[in-house]
PABALO-838381 format. One line per field, with one value per residue (C-alpha): residue in one letter; residue number from 1; y, x, z. Coordinates in nm, 3 decimals, decimal comma. Example, Ala and Ser with C-alpha at 12.3 -4.5 7.8 and 13.67 -1.06 7.14 Angstrom:
residu = c(A_S)
num = c(1_2)
c2 = c(-0,450_-0,106)
c1 = c(1,230_1,367)
c3 = c(0,780_0,714)
! end
This chain:
residu = c(M_R_L_R_P_W_R_S_V_L_Y_V_P_G_D_Q_P_R_A_L_E_K_A_R_T_L_G_A_D_A_V_I_L_D_L_E_D_A_V_A_P_E_H_K_D_A_A_R_E_N_V_T_G_A_L_R_T_P_W_P_S_P_V_L_V_R_V_N_G_P_G_T_P_W_A_E_T_D_L_A_W_V_R_G_A_G_A_D_G_L_V_L_P_K_V_E_D_T_A_A_L_Q_G_L_P_P_G_L_P_L_W_A_M_V_E_T_P_L_G_V_L_R_A_A_E_I_A_A_A_P_G_V_A_G_L_I_A_G_A_N_D_L_A_R_A_L_R_T_R_P_D_P_A_R_T_P_L_L_P_A_L_S_A_V_V_L_A_A_R_A_F_G_K_V_P_L_D_A_V_Y_N_D_V_R_N_L_E_G_F_E_R_E_C_E_Q_G_R_T_L_G_F_A_G_K_T_V_I_H_P_Q_Q_V_A_A_A_N_R_A_F_G_V_S_E_A_D_A_Q_A_A_R_D_L_I_A_A_W_T_A_A_R_A_E_G_R_S_V_A_T_Y_R_G_A_L_V_E_A_M_H_V_E_E_A_Q_E_T_L_A_L_W_E_A_T_R_Q_D_Q_P_L_A)
num = c(1_2_3_4_5_6_7_8_9_10_11_12_13_14_15_16_17_18_19_20_21_22_23_24_25_26_27_28_29_30_31_32_33_34_35_36_37_38_39_40_41_42_43_44_45_46_47_48_49_50_51_52_53_54_55_56_57_58_59_60_61_62_63_64_65_66_67_68_69_70_71_72_73_74_75_76_77_78_79_80_81_82_83_84_85_86_87_88_89_90_91_92_93_94_95_96_97_98_99_100_101_102_103_104_105_106_107_108_109_110_111_112_113_114_115_116_117_118_119_120_121_122_123_124_125_126_127_128_129_130_131_132_133_134_135_136_137_138_139_140_141_142_143_144_145_146_147_148_149_150_151_152_153_154_155_156_157_158_159_160_161_162_163_164_165_166_167_168_169_170_171_172_173_174_175_176_177_178_179_180_181_182_183_184_185_186_187_188_189_190_191_192_193_194_195_196_197_198_199_200_201_202_203_204_205_206_207_208_209_210_211_212_213_214_215_216_217_218_219_220_221_222_223_224_225_226_227_228_229_230_231_232_233_234_235_236_237_238_239_240_241_242_243_244_245_246_247_248_249_250_251_252_253_254_255_256_257_258_259_260_261_262_263_264_265_266_267_268_269_270_271_272_273_274_275_276_277_278_279)
c2 = c(2,019_1,779_1,378_1,082_0,841_0,460_0,364_0,050_-0,140_-0,387_-0,701_-0,770_-1,061_-1,037_-1,320_-1,210_-0,940_-0,832_-0,781_-0,565_-0,351_-0,317_-0,250_0,101_0,182_0,057_0,357_0,198_0,448_0,237_-0,124_-0,409_-0,578_-0,914_-1,205_-1,393_-1,565_-1,483_-1,639_-2,021_-2,109_-2,202_-1,850_-1,641_-1,530_-1,434_-1,241_-1,079_-0,950_-0,876_-0,639_-0,501_-0,420_-0,260_-0,021_0,097_0,335_0,578_0,479_0,700_0,619_0,478_0,126_-0,137_-0,455_-0,763_-0,957_-1,323_-1,369_-1,436_-1,793_-1,858_-1,941_-1,591_-1,371_-1,277_-1,233_-1,046_-0,811_-0,759_-0,694_-0,432_-0,198_-0,052_-0,135_0,203_0,089_0,341_0,070_-0,246_-0,475_-0,751_-1,064_-1,233_-0,989_-1,098_-0,846_-0,585_-0,813_-0,917_-0,541_-0,534_-0,531_-0,389_-0,167_0,199_0,492_0,263_0,250_-0,011_-0,198_-0,447_-0,782_-0,865_-1,182_-1,449_-1,425_-1,324_-1,016_-0,911_-0,935_-0,711_-0,482_-0,178_-0,233_-0,285_0,016_0,229_0,115_0,363_0,352_0,149_0,351_0,121_-0,216_-0,445_-0,689_-1,056_-1,241_-1,531_-1,653_-1,527_-1,705_-2,031_-1,994_-1,919_-2,226_-1,990_-2,104_-1,913_-1,629_-1,364_-1,110_-1,186_-1,210_-1,383_-1,180_-0,840_-0,803_-0,875_-0,630_-0,376_-0,433_-0,359_-0,014_0,062_-0,006_0,190_0,508_0,497_0,600_0,761_0,491_0,374_0,069_-0,174_-0,396_-0,746_-0,874_-1,029_-1,372_-1,418_-1,198_-1,286_-1,127_-0,758_-0,747_-0,923_-0,744_-0,392_-0,495_-0,608_-0,237_-0,065_-0,271_-0,192_0,158_0,125_-0,047_0,269_0,122_0,390_0,129_-0,192_-0,430_-0,591_-0,868_-0,813_-0,520_-0,479_-0,457_-0,108_0,131_-0,027_0,026_0,382_0,439_0,258_0,453_0,778_1,116_1,156_1,511_1,488_1,418_1,722_1,943_1,860_1,888_2,248_2,349_2,196_2,416_2,696_2,686_2,611_2,946_3,181_3,035_3,131_3,498_3,565_3,462_3,107_2,817_2,540_2,536_2,348_2,145_1,935_1,944_1,808_1,951_2,090_2,118_2,154_1,772_1,762_2,076_1,852_1,572_1,776_1,937_1,574_1,459_1,778_1,671_1,320_1,473_1,727_1,434_1,208_1,471_1,334_1,008_0,882_1,074_0,881_0,780)
c1 = c(-0,036_0,148_0,070_0,247_0,005_0,015_-0,222_-0,071_0,200_0,363_0,578_0,831_1,021_1,375_1,509_1,328_1,558_1,362_1,032_1,288_1,348_0,986_0,840_1,008_0,785_0,426_0,324_0,286_0,296_0,567_0,741_0,814_1,141_1,063_1,333_1,072_0,773_0,790_1,162_1,235_1,528_1,747_1,742_1,747_2,119_2,058_1,755_1,976_2,235_1,937_1,780_2,143_2,183_1,839_1,873_2,197_1,987_1,720_1,369_1,038_0,866_0,977_1,124_1,090_1,274_1,086_1,334_1,288_1,129_1,304_1,397_1,486_1,821_1,840_1,699_2,039_2,247_1,929_1,921_2,275_2,295_1,981_2,159_2,345_2,130_1,970_1,603_1,364_1,185_1,170_0,899_0,927_0,684_0,479_0,561_0,366_0,518_0,766_0,974_1,008_1,125_1,427_1,762_1,638_1,849_1,808_1,678_1,504_1,119_0,968_0,651_0,518_0,332_-0,008_-0,060_-0,108_-0,385_-0,138_-0,014_-0,376_-0,442_-0,100_-0,165_-0,195_0,150_0,309_0,176_0,261_0,646_0,918_1,016_0,692_0,600_0,286_0,122_0,025_-0,271_-0,130_-0,480_-0,362_-0,132_-0,429_-0,678_-0,480_-0,402_-0,769_-0,903_-1,131_-1,322_-1,278_-1,518_-1,493_-1,632_-1,367_-1,669_-1,428_-1,140_-1,336_-1,279_-0,923_-0,861_-1,046_-0,826_-0,522_-0,678_-0,768_-0,435_-0,282_-0,509_-0,476_-0,112_-0,059_0,049_-0,035_-0,263_-0,180_-0,460_-0,391_-0,314_-0,558_-0,446_-0,640_-0,464_-0,714_-0,998_-0,986_-1,318_-1,267_-1,010_-1,144_-1,474_-1,172_-0,983_-1,321_-1,425_-1,043_-1,092_-1,451_-1,241_-1,043_-0,678_-0,470_-0,387_-0,354_-0,049_-0,080_0,111_0,046_0,092_-0,250_-0,362_-0,143_-0,409_-0,720_-0,574_-0,484_-0,845_-0,989_-0,771_-0,733_-0,935_-1,122_-1,159_-1,547_-1,397_-1,143_-1,395_-1,633_-1,394_-1,286_-1,698_-1,736_-1,434_-1,558_-1,924_-1,746_-1,534_-1,825_-2,043_-1,767_-1,721_-2,095_-2,020_-2,191_-2,030_-2,165_-2,234_-2,448_-2,314_-2,572_-2,822_-2,581_-2,418_-2,041_-1,804_-1,447_-1,375_-1,544_-1,312_-1,023_-1,155_-1,182_-0,835_-0,697_-0,873_-0,719_-0,422_-0,396_-0,551_-0,238_-0,013_-0,125_-0,239_0,036_-0,115_-0,326_-0,661_-0,898_-1,264)
c3 = c(0,157_0,021_-0,011_-0,164_-0,343_-0,270_-0,517_-0,651_-0,551_-0,747_-0,644_-0,900_-0,858_-0,787_-1,021_-1,318_-1,469_-1,769_-1,522_-1,310_-1,594_-1,723_-1,392_-1,435_-1,688_-1,583_-1,384_-1,023_-0,725_-0,575_-0,652_-0,428_-0,527_-0,405_-0,270_-0,051_-0,161_-0,554_-0,562_-0,569_-0,281_-0,564_-0,681_-0,368_-0,418_-0,781_-0,683_-0,452_-0,726_-0,973_-0,729_-0,631_-0,985_-1,023_-0,722_-0,871_-1,170_-1,017_-1,048_-1,079_-0,804_-0,414_-0,424_-0,131_-0,098_0,076_0,243_0,364_0,727_1,010_1,045_0,709_0,564_0,400_0,663_0,783_0,463_0,354_0,639_0,638_0,248_0,247_0,489_0,229_-0,113_-0,165_-0,121_-0,020_0,218_0,385_0,378_0,624_0,608_0,860_1,158_1,439_1,735_1,765_1,872_1,503_1,413_1,662_1,475_1,153_0,962_1,119_0,926_0,641_0,646_0,743_0,579_0,813_0,668_0,882_0,750_1,038_1,319_1,562_1,372_1,308_1,706_1,743_1,446_1,676_1,860_1,510_1,394_1,669_1,659_1,562_1,224_1,078_0,766_0,687_0,697_0,442_0,443_0,349_0,281_0,114_0,429_0,641_0,471_0,498_0,876_0,968_0,756_0,551_0,239_-0,097_-0,106_-0,378_-0,140_0,118_0,393_0,630_0,602_0,655_1,010_0,990_0,660_0,900_1,195_0,952_0,867_1,225_1,315_1,022_1,061_1,420_1,457_1,098_0,896_0,554_0,533_0,179_0,034_-0,033_-0,350_-0,574_-0,732_-1,063_-1,269_-1,593_-1,367_-1,420_-1,315_-1,007_-0,950_-0,949_-0,738_-0,454_-0,531_-0,491_-0,165_-0,061_-0,106_0,094_0,431_0,423_0,257_0,074_-0,204_-0,337_-0,408_-0,740_-0,873_-1,253_-1,471_-1,606_-1,258_-1,218_-1,416_-1,246_-0,907_-0,980_-1,077_-0,770_-0,534_-0,734_-0,753_-1,113_-1,217_-1,124_-0,745_-0,744_-0,896_-0,651_-0,322_-0,524_-0,470_-0,138_-0,002_-0,205_-0,015_0,339_0,266_0,144_0,467_0,678_0,533_0,620_0,959_0,977_1,142_0,886_0,525_0,294_-0,002_-0,235_0,037_0,299_0,600_0,577_0,853_0,933_0,906_0,551_0,437_0,582_0,345_0,032_0,108_0,112_-0,195_-0,352_-0,239_-0,395_-0,741_-0,752_-0,651_-0,941_-1,256_-1,478_-1,482_-1,721_-1,718_-1,428_-1,558)
! end
């Protein structure tokens, strides 16, 4: 089983050439070269030129590009440009229905941002659309639209975040958790990563180099996790060899679905074992 990890997906502003170059070295599972929110209106054209140059050189990880959304002055130019830019995927902001997916570059995997109430309500039909590779939760815009109060536990957003995960998983797409704004609060970031993994997200979008390693740990597989998966599979294999339909491991019942989960764990470990050791 081969599995591509999406533990950390780093946003990089397109108007910052030094950040674009540094992003290659940070160990993120993927990067999003951003032409949208992180770039001021007067810098949009320069950002597109910078990203064009950055895409000419191979990257160590998948490179996605977030374009400006429909209805903005830059949307048409961005979409025409991205067709031949050489990106590995297109990130489209504020997707609210499948109509927004029409007319996009064919063959370029689409990552739809779900960051409005309508987007949440229609997340399933968006995830089911051909060409969609994943859904990205956008908590900042969603919180503003819902008029929620700030909450470190994200309690008001949990139904919406779960809806994004549910829709993505139902159609075999990758769900990515939203960014964490306070780049100085690594402890808070780590807590939110653990929450995101508990909810079922495959990884987290990040906005600062210091967040990459923490996301990789939270959404990754430790050596202890990998060994536990091996032991579970061994217990199952031994039970089946004896003609039993189920096994027990550490006092818990083991069925075929638990073996599949263990195999996925090992596949993720294998895909990321060149990283620094996970604690």
